[in-house]
Each structure stands twice: as structure tokens, then as C-alpha cells.
N, C-alpha and C positions, 0 to 999 in steps of 0.2 A: 546458464541464461545467456543468451547471445543477443547481438544487435542486428536489425535489419534495417537498411536505408531504402527508401522509396522516394519518388517524386510525387507531387501532387497529382500530377497526370496519371500515375500509375494506380491511384486510388479511384479516380473517376468511374462513376458507374457501380461502384461497389457498396453496398449498403453499409452504413456505420456500424450496424449491429455486427456484421460479418467481420468488419476489422477489428473492432474490440474484442469479439470472442476469440478470434485467432491470437490476439496479443495475449490474452489470459490462457488459453489452451497450451501456447508454446512456451509461456513464462519468459518472454524475450521483450526486449525493447524495441520499439517501431519508431525510426526516426523519418520523420517526413520532411523532404525539402521543397519550400515553398518557391514560387516563381522569382521573388526577389532575392534568392539566395539563403533567406534565413531557415532556421531548421526548428521543428518541433518534435519532441520526444514524448511518446506515449509508452507507458509501461505499467506493468501490473502491481499491484499493491502487494509488498512482501508478506509472505505468510509467518506468523510469529508462533513460536513456540510456547505452548501452555507453561505457566509459571509452575514451579515444584510446589508440593504441598509439605510444609514444615510442620515438624512435631512440636508441641508446645501447648501452652495454654495462657488464658488472661486471667489475672486474679479478679476473684469475686470483688465487686464495688469498685472498680477501676474508675468508673465515670465520677462517681461521688468523691474520690480522691483528687481528680483533677479539678472539680469545682471548689473544693475546700483549699487547693494549693493556689487558687487564683488564677487558673488558666481558662 
């Protein structure tokens, strides 16, 4: 994943959907420099790996045990 820096003028005339789709497709951060020198970063949401499935079991009646224990 890389960074790309552009000015606000570079983006004028480009549809927002096109800009956002390019960020998503390239999996890159787009840094936009505003006229006053401030910068805004647009970046894709990271993809999370699925959680592993763990072997095991839950004891029958576990809910009732919690109620009796005062939880």
C-alpha cells in the first residue's frame, strides 16, 4: 500500500465516485493538499482476516450456572 499526494486542483472535475473507487482499487492512501496547506488523507478500510475456528464446547446449562452464581 503506497501513498499518493495530489492537490485539490488535481481532483477538480473528477467525480467523487471515481476518486474513491481508485483509492479502493489501489489499496493506497490518497493525500489531498488543500489551498491553505492543510492535508486530508483518504484511505481504504483495511481488510480483516477471518477469526480462526477453535475446537471446544460449552457445558450444557452454562447460562443457568451464571444466574445462580449471581452474575
